[in-house]
C-alpha positions as a Markdown table, in Angstrom:
| # | Residue | x | y | z |
|---|---|---|---|---|
| 1 | Met | 0.0 | 0.0 | 0.1 |
| 2 | Gln | 1.3 | 3.5 | -0.9 |
| 3 | Arg | 1.7 | 5.6 | 2.2 |
| 4 | Pro | 0.7 | 9.4 | 2.1 |
| 5 | Phe | 3.8 | 11.9 | 1.8 |
| 6 | Met | 4.3 | 15.1 | 3.5 |
| 7 | Leu | 4.4 | 17.0 | 0.0 |
| 8 | Asn | 0.5 | 16.8 | 0.2 |
| 9 | Leu | 0.1 | 18.1 | 3.8 |
| 10 | Leu | 3.4 | 20.2 | 3.9 |
| 11 | Pro | 2.0 | 23.7 | 3.0 |
| 12 | Val | -0.6 | 23.5 | 5.7 |
| 13 | Leu | 2.1 | 22.2 | 8.1 |
| 14 | Ile | 4.6 | 25.1 | 7.1 |
| 15 | Ile | 1.9 | 27.8 | 7.5 |
| 16 | Ser | 1.1 | 26.6 | 10.9 |
| 17 | Leu | 4.6 | 26.4 | 12.1 |
| 18 | Leu | 5.3 | 29.8 | 10.7 |
| 19 | Leu | 2.2 | 31.5 | 12.3 |
| 20 | Ser | 3.6 | 30.0 | 15.6 |
| 21 | Ala | 6.9 | 31.8 | 15.0 |
| 22 | Cys | 9.1 | 28.5 | 14.9 |
| 23 | Ser | 12.7 | 28.6 | 13.9 |
| 24 | Arg | 13.7 | 27.2 | 10.5 |
| 25 | Gln | 15.4 | 24.4 | 12.5 |
| 26 | Ser | 12.0 | 23.7 | 14.3 |
| 27 | Ile | 10.2 | 23.6 | 11.0 |
| 28 | Tyr | 12.9 | 21.3 | 9.4 |
| 29 | Asp | 12.8 | 18.7 | 12.3 |
| 30 | Thr | 8.8 | 18.7 | 12.3 |
| 31 | Ala | 8.8 | 18.4 | 8.3 |
| 32 | Ile | 11.5 | 15.6 | 8.2 |
| 33 | Gly | 9.8 | 13.8 | 11.3 |
| 34 | Phe | 6.4 | 13.9 | 9.5 |
| 35 | Glu | 7.9 | 12.5 | 6.2 |
| 36 | Arg | 9.6 | 9.8 | 8.1 |
| 37 | Ser | 6.6 | 8.7 | 10.1 |
| 38 | Ser | 4.3 | 8.8 | 7.0 |
| 39 | Ala | 6.8 | 6.4 | 5.4 |
| 40 | Gly | 6.5 | 4.1 | 8.3 |
| 41 | Leu | 10.1 | 4.9 | 9.6 |
| 42 | Glu | 11.8 | 5.9 | 12.9 |
| 43 | Thr | 15.3 | 6.9 | 13.7 |
| 44 | Ala | 17.8 | 4.9 | 15.7 |
| 45 | Thr | 21.5 | 4.8 | 16.2 |
| 46 | Val | 24.0 | 1.9 | 16.8 |
| 47 | Pro | 27.6 | 1.9 | 18.0 |
| 48 | Val | 30.2 | 0.6 | 15.5 |
| 49 | Gly | 33.8 | 0.7 | 16.9 |
| 50 | Asp | 34.4 | 4.4 | 18.0 |
| 51 | Met | 31.6 | 5.6 | 15.7 |
| 52 | Glu | 28.0 | 6.2 | 16.4 |
| 53 | Ile | 25.9 | 5.3 | 13.3 |
| 54 | Ala | 22.3 | 6.9 | 12.7 |
| 55 | Tyr | 19.9 | 4.9 | 10.6 |
| 56 | Leu | 16.1 | 4.8 | 9.8 |
| 57 | Arg | 14.1 | 1.5 | 10.3 |
| 58 | Asn | 10.5 | 0.4 | 10.3 |
| 59 | His | 8.4 | 1.9 | 13.0 |
| 60 | Gln | 6.7 | -1.7 | 13.2 |
| 61 | Met | 8.6 | -4.7 | 11.9 |
| 62 | Val | 6.8 | -6.7 | 9.3 |
| 63 | Glu | 6.8 | -10.4 | 8.4 |
| 64 | Gly | 8.8 | -9.9 | 5.1 |
| 65 | Asp | 12.3 | -9.5 | 3.7 |
| 66 | Thr | 14.9 | -6.9 | 4.8 |
| 67 | Ile | 16.0 | -4.1 | 2.5 |
| 68 | Val | 19.2 | -2.0 | 3.3 |
| 69 | Met | 19.5 | 1.3 | 1.5 |
| 70 | Ile | 22.9 | 3.0 | 1.2 |
| 71 | His | 22.9 | 6.8 | 0.1 |
| 72 | Gly | 25.4 | 8.4 | -2.1 |
| 73 | Phe | 28.2 | 11.1 | -1.7 |
| 74 | Gly | 27.3 | 14.0 | 0.6 |
| 75 | Ala | 23.8 | 12.6 | 0.9 |
| 76 | Asn | 22.1 | 10.9 | 3.9 |
| 77 | Lys | 19.5 | 8.2 | 5.0 |
| 78 | Asp | 16.5 | 10.5 | 4.1 |
| 79 | Asn | 17.3 | 10.2 | 0.5 |
| 80 | Trp | 15.4 | 6.9 | 0.8 |
| 81 | Thr | 12.3 | 8.1 | 2.6 |
| 82 | Arg | 10.0 | 8.5 | -0.4 |
| 83 | Leu | 11.1 | 5.2 | -1.8 |
| 84 | Ala | 10.7 | 3.6 | 1.6 |
| 85 | Gly | 7.3 | 4.7 | 2.0 |
| 86 | His | 6.2 | 2.4 | -1.0 |
| 87 | Leu | 7.9 | -0.7 | 0.7 |
| 88 | Thr | 7.6 | -0.6 | 4.6 |
| 89 | Asp | 4.2 | -2.4 | 4.6 |
| 90 | Asp | 5.8 | -5.3 | 3.1 |
| 91 | Phe | 9.6 | -5.2 | 3.9 |
| 92 | Asn | 11.7 | -4.2 | 6.9 |
| 93 | Val | 13.8 | -1.2 | 5.8 |
| 94 | Tyr | 17.1 | 0.1 | 7.1 |
| 95 | Ala | 18.4 | 3.2 | 5.6 |
| 96 | Ile | 21.9 | 3.9 | 6.7 |
| 97 | Asp | 23.9 | 7.0 | 7.3 |
| 98 | Leu | 27.3 | 6.1 | 6.4 |
| 99 | Pro | 30.4 | 7.2 | 8.5 |
| 100 | Gly | 31.0 | 11.0 | 7.5 |
| 101 | His | 27.3 | 11.5 | 6.4 |
| 102 | Gly | 24.2 | 12.6 | 7.9 |
| 103 | Asp | 23.9 | 12.2 | 11.6 |
| 104 | Ser | 26.6 | 9.4 | 12.0 |
| 105 | Ser | 30.0 | 10.1 | 13.3 |
| 106 | Lys | 32.2 | 12.2 | 10.9 |
| 107 | Pro | 36.0 | 11.3 | 11.7 |
| 108 | Leu | 38.3 | 12.7 | 9.3 |
| 109 | Asp | 41.3 | 10.2 | 9.9 |
| 110 | Ile | 39.6 | 7.1 | 8.5 |
| 111 | Gly | 39.6 | 5.6 | 5.1 |
| 112 | Tyr | 37.0 | 6.7 | 2.8 |
| 113 | Arg | 37.8 | 4.6 | -0.2 |
| 114 | Leu | 34.9 | 2.7 | -1.7 |
| 115 | Glu | 36.5 | -0.6 | -0.4 |
| 116 | Asp | 37.0 | 1.1 | 3.0 |
| 117 | Gln | 33.1 | 2.0 | 3.2 |
| 118 | Ala | 32.1 | -1.4 | 1.9 |
| 119 | Gly | 33.9 | -2.7 | 5.1 |
| 120 | Tyr | 32.2 | -0.2 | 7.4 |
| 121 | Leu | 28.8 | -1.3 | 5.9 |
| 122 | Ala | 29.7 | -5.0 | 6.6 |
| 123 | Gln | 30.4 | -3.8 | 10.3 |
| 124 | Ile | 27.3 | -1.7 | 10.6 |
| 125 | Leu | 25.1 | -4.6 | 9.3 |
| 126 | Glu | 26.8 | -6.9 | 11.8 |
| 127 | Ala | 26.1 | -4.6 | 14.5 |
| 128 | Leu | 22.4 | -4.4 | 13.5 |
| 129 | Ser | 22.2 | -8.3 | 13.2 |
| 130 | Val | 21.1 | -7.8 | 9.5 |
| 131 | Asp | 21.7 | -10.7 | 7.2 |
| 132 | Asp | 20.5 | -12.1 | 4.0 |
| 133 | Ala | 19.0 | -8.6 | 2.8 |
| 134 | His | 18.2 | -6.8 | -0.3 |
| 135 | Ile | 20.9 | -4.2 | -0.7 |
| 136 | Met | 20.1 | -0.8 | -2.6 |
| 137 | Gly | 22.6 | 1.9 | -3.3 |
| 138 | Asn | 22.7 | 5.1 | -5.2 |
| 139 | Ser | 25.8 | 6.7 | -6.7 |
| 140 | Met | 28.8 | 6.2 | -4.2 |
| 141 | Gly | 26.4 | 4.0 | -2.4 |
| 142 | Gly | 25.7 | 2.0 | -5.6 |
| 143 | Ala | 29.3 | 1.2 | -5.8 |
| 144 | Ile | 29.5 | 0.3 | -2.1 |
| 145 | Thr | 26.6 | -2.0 | -2.6 |
| 146 | Ala | 28.2 | -3.7 | -5.5 |
| 147 | Leu | 31.4 | -4.3 | -3.6 |
| 148 | Tyr | 29.6 | -5.5 | -0.6 |
| 149 | Ala | 27.6 | -8.1 | -2.8 |
| 150 | Ala | 31.0 | -9.1 | -4.4 |
| 151 | Asn | 32.7 | -9.8 | -0.9 |
| 152 | Tyr | 29.7 | -11.1 | 1.0 |
| 153 | Pro | 27.7 | -13.2 | -1.4 |
| 154 | Gly | 26.1 | -15.2 | 1.3 |
| 155 | Lys | 24.4 | -12.2 | 2.8 |
| 156 | Val | 22.8 | -10.5 | -0.2 |
| 157 | Lys | 19.4 | -11.7 | -1.7 |
| 158 | Ser | 19.5 | -9.2 | -4.4 |
| 159 | Ala | 21.1 | -5.9 | -5.2 |
| 160 | Val | 19.8 | -2.8 | -6.7 |
| 161 | Leu | 22.1 | -0.1 | -8.2 |
| 162 | Phe | 20.6 | 3.4 | -8.8 |
| 163 | Asp | 23.0 | 5.3 | -11.1 |
| 164 | Pro | 26.3 | 3.6 | -9.4 |
| 165 | Ala | 29.6 | 5.2 | -9.2 |
| 166 | Gly | 32.8 | 3.0 | -9.8 |
| 167 | Ile | 33.0 | 2.9 | -13.6 |
| 168 | Leu | 33.5 | 6.0 | -15.6 |
| 169 | Glu | 34.1 | 4.7 | -19.0 |
| 170 | Tyr | 31.7 | 7.5 | -20.5 |
| 171 | Glu | 32.5 | 10.8 | -18.9 |
| 172 | Ser | 29.7 | 13.0 | -17.8 |
| 173 | Glu | 29.4 | 16.8 | -17.1 |
| 174 | Leu | 30.5 | 16.4 | -13.5 |
| 175 | Val | 33.9 | 15.0 | -14.7 |
| 176 | Asp | 34.5 | 18.2 | -16.9 |
| 177 | Leu | 33.5 | 20.5 | -14.0 |
| 178 | Val | 35.7 | 18.7 | -11.5 |
| 179 | Met | 38.7 | 18.8 | -14.0 |
| 180 | Glu | 38.2 | 22.7 | -14.2 |
| 181 | Gly | 38.2 | 22.9 | -10.3 |
| 182 | Asp | 34.6 | 23.3 | -9.9 |
| 183 | Asn | 32.7 | 20.5 | -7.9 |
| 184 | Pro | 29.0 | 21.2 | -7.7 |
| 185 | Leu | 28.6 | 18.2 | -5.4 |
| 186 | Ile | 30.3 | 20.0 | -2.4 |
| 187 | Pro | 28.4 | 23.1 | -1.4 |
| 188 | Arg | 30.6 | 25.8 | 0.0 |
| 189 | Asn | 28.7 | 29.1 | -0.1 |
| 190 | Pro | 25.0 | 30.1 | 0.0 |
| 191 | Gly | 23.3 | 29.1 | -3.2 |
| 192 | Asp | 25.5 | 26.2 | -3.8 |
| 193 | Phe | 23.0 | 23.8 | -2.3 |
| 194 | Glu | 20.4 | 24.9 | -4.8 |
| 195 | Arg | 22.8 | 24.5 | -7.7 |
| 196 | Leu | 23.7 | 21.0 | -6.4 |
| 197 | Met | 20.0 | 20.0 | -6.4 |
| 198 | Glu | 19.4 | 21.4 | -10.0 |
| 199 | Phe | 22.6 | 19.5 | -11.1 |
| 200 | Ala | 21.8 | 16.3 | -9.8 |
| 201 | Leu | 18.1 | 16.0 | -10.1 |
| 202 | Glu | 16.2 | 16.3 | -13.5 |
| 203 | Lys | 12.8 | 15.9 | -11.7 |
| 204 | Glu | 13.2 | 18.0 | -8.5 |
| 205 | Pro | 10.8 | 17.4 | -5.5 |
| 206 | Phe | 9.3 | 20.5 | -4.0 |
| 207 | Val | 11.2 | 21.7 | -0.9 |
| 208 | Pro | 10.0 | 24.8 | 1.0 |
| 209 | Trp | 12.7 | 27.4 | 1.7 |
| 210 | Pro | 12.8 | 26.9 | 5.5 |
| 211 | Ile | 13.7 | 23.2 | 5.0 |
| 212 | Met | 16.0 | 24.0 | 1.9 |
| 213 | Gly | 17.9 | 26.7 | 4.1 |
| 214 | Val | 18.7 | 24.2 | 6.8 |
| 215 | Met | 19.7 | 21.5 | 4.4 |
| 216 | Glu | 22.1 | 24.0 | 2.7 |
| 217 | Glu | 23.5 | 25.1 | 6.3 |
| 218 | Arg | 24.2 | 21.4 | 6.9 |
| 219 | Ala | 25.8 | 20.7 | 3.8 |
| 220 | Ile | 28.1 | 23.8 | 4.0 |
| 221 | Ala | 28.9 | 22.6 | 7.5 |
| 222 | Asn | 30.1 | 19.1 | 6.2 |
| 223 | Arg | 32.4 | 20.7 | 3.6 |
| 224 | Glu | 35.6 | 19.6 | 5.0 |
| 225 | Val | 34.5 | 16.0 | 5.4 |
| 226 | Asn | 33.1 | 15.8 | 2.0 |
| 227 | Glu | 36.3 | 17.1 | 0.7 |
| 228 | Val | 38.2 | 14.4 | 2.5 |
| 229 | Ile | 35.6 | 11.7 | 1.2 |
| 230 | Phe | 35.6 | 13.0 | -2.4 |
| 231 | Ala | 39.3 | 13.0 | -2.6 |
| 232 | Ala | 39.7 | 9.6 | -1.3 |
| 233 | Ile | 37.6 | 8.1 | -3.8 |
| 234 | Arg | 39.0 | 10.2 | -6.6 |
| 235 | Asp | 42.5 | 9.3 | -5.9 |
| 236 | Ala | 42.2 | 5.6 | -5.1 |
| 237 | Gly | 42.9 | 4.7 | -8.8 |
| 238 | Phe | 40.3 | 1.8 | -8.3 |
| 239 | Glu | 38.4 | 1.4 | -11.3 |
| 240 | Ser | 40.2 | -1.8 | -12.8 |
| 241 | Asp | 40.0 | -3.6 | -9.3 |
| 242 | Phe | 36.4 | -2.4 | -9.0 |
| 243 | Arg | 35.6 | -3.9 | -12.4 |
| 244 | Asn | 37.2 | -7.3 | -11.4 |
| 245 | Ala | 35.4 | -7.3 | -8.2 |
| 246 | Ile | 31.9 | -6.8 | -9.5 |
| 247 | Thr | 32.4 | -9.8 | -11.9 |
| 248 | Arg | 32.2 | -12.0 | -8.6 |
| 249 | Ile | 28.7 | -11.0 | -7.6 |
| 250 | Gln | 26.5 | -13.9 | -7.3 |
| 251 | Ala | 23.1 | -12.2 | -6.3 |
| 252 | Pro | 20.8 | -11.1 | -8.9 |
| 253 | Val | 21.4 | -7.3 | -9.8 |
| 254 | Leu | 19.0 | -4.7 | -10.9 |
| 255 | Ile | 20.6 | -1.6 | -12.4 |
| 256 | Ile | 18.3 | 1.4 | -12.6 |
| 257 | Trp | 19.6 | 4.7 | -14.3 |
| 258 | Gly | 18.2 | 8.0 | -15.0 |
| 259 | Lys | 18.9 | 9.0 | -18.7 |
| 260 | Lys | 19.1 | 12.5 | -17.7 |
| 261 | Asp | 21.9 | 12.1 | -15.1 |
| 262 | Arg | 24.6 | 14.7 | -15.2 |
| 263 | Val | 26.8 | 13.1 | -12.4 |
| 264 | Ile | 27.5 | 9.9 | -13.9 |
| 265 | Asn | 26.8 | 9.1 | -17.8 |
| 266 | Tyr | 23.9 | 6.6 | -18.1 |
| 267 | Arg | 25.8 | 4.7 | -20.8 |
| 268 | Asn | 28.0 | 3.4 | -18.1 |
| 269 | Gly | 25.0 | 1.3 | -17.2 |
| 270 | Glu | 25.7 | -1.1 | -20.1 |
| 271 | Val | 29.2 | -1.6 | -18.9 |
| 272 | Phe | 28.1 | -2.6 | -15.5 |
| 273 | Ala | 25.3 | -4.9 | -16.9 |
| 274 | Thr | 27.9 | -6.5 | -19.0 |
| 275 | Ala | 30.4 | -7.1 | -16.3 |
| 276 | Ile | 28.0 | -8.4 | -13.6 |
| 277 | Pro | 26.3 | -11.8 | -14.0 |
| 278 | Asn | 22.7 | -11.9 | -13.7 |
| 279 | Ala | 22.4 | -8.2 | -14.1 |
| 280 | Thr | 19.4 | -6.4 | -15.5 |
| 281 | Leu | 19.5 | -2.8 | -16.7 |
| 282 | Glu | 16.4 | -0.5 | -16.7 |
| 283 | Leu | 16.9 | 3.1 | -18.0 |
| 284 | Met | 14.3 | 5.7 | -16.9 |
| 285 | Asp | 13.5 | 8.8 | -19.3 |
| 286 | Gly | 13.4 | 12.2 | -17.8 |
| 287 | Ile | 15.1 | 11.3 | -14.5 |
| 288 | Gly | 18.5 | 12.4 | -13.2 |
| 289 | His | 21.0 | 11.0 | -10.6 |
| 290 | Ala | 18.5 | 9.8 | -8.1 |
| 291 | Pro | 15.7 | 7.7 | -9.4 |
| 292 | Met | 14.5 | 6.7 | -5.8 |
| 293 | Val | 14.1 | 10.5 | -5.2 |
| 294 | Glu | 12.7 | 11.7 | -8.4 |
| 295 | Ala | 10.5 | 8.7 | -9.3 |
| 296 | Pro | 10.0 | 6.7 | -6.0 |
| 297 | Ala | 6.8 | 4.8 | -7.1 |
| 298 | Glu | 8.4 | 3.6 | -10.3 |
| 299 | Ser | 11.5 | 2.8 | -8.6 |
| 300 | Ala | 9.6 | 0.5 | -6.1 |
| 301 | Glu | 7.6 | -1.2 | -8.8 |
| 302 | Leu | 10.8 | -2.1 | -10.7 |
| 303 | Phe | 12.3 | -3.5 | -7.6 |
| 304 | Arg | 9.0 | -5.5 | -6.7 |
| 305 | Thr | 8.8 | -6.9 | -10.3 |
| 306 | Phe | 12.4 | -7.7 | -10.3 |
| 307 | Ile | 12.3 | -9.9 | -7.0 |
| 308 | Gly | 8.8 | -11.3 | -8.1 |
| 309 | Gln | 6.9 | -9.7 | -5.1 |
| 310 | Pro | 4.4 | -7.2 | -6.8 |
| 311 | Ala | 2.4 | -4.8 | -4.7 |
| 312 | Glu | -1.0 | -6.2 | -3.7 |
């Protein structure tokens, strides 16, 4: 069953909060909390070594498979809320804030290469006692998902890669900008977060200005750790090893890619699909770098169809 989302009630919510003279942070907290609750999710944390890891999970567990969701670079667990709202009636969802992201610990002195982060994911899922799950990842999280599936074949029922990183055989607009010293994925100044949204998403969801303002403040505050993470991934020289690793994936893999992706060229999807055994590629017209945000209902249906569990 599809759950109601905050977008339908948000204008009334925002007006009532503004009239009560709430701060932007209070508006943000209330709105995000409402969207999580509408999707059937609640927040929690778990210690992993010296780090505290934040995540979303079902408010009420169900008799169904587990889905683990891994966000992309500079993003967080709430990138999955809209998709999760189409799944939590039938699946137990865990949307993770990776180290360095969201509300999790942000150490600057640990490794942030893709293989490092796949190892952290393994530690997190062990701490959560999550085993034999469907794993979904977007962008950087897609690459981490692929590596996890390759390295822990007995723990993955299926893998869904949304516009995954890891292979750049076909270059994108982002590559050209980064080569020029301009990285739109790392907001530094006011206005940069709006530019990031416009660059990454072809079909942007409505986000009211008080919430957008808080999201931008948080993104700018995370600049230092984001630069560390981006440099670790960029400088790893990892692509050949990555390509070899994903050939070991045993679980069925669904690759979903927006054809308007400016961050990673959608034509790399064919490279992934050729390299990974039992992989299926689905291209989405009019969608950018985050199909689960831009087209959550369609993304959920593609996943359900792929695993043979259509919505009732």
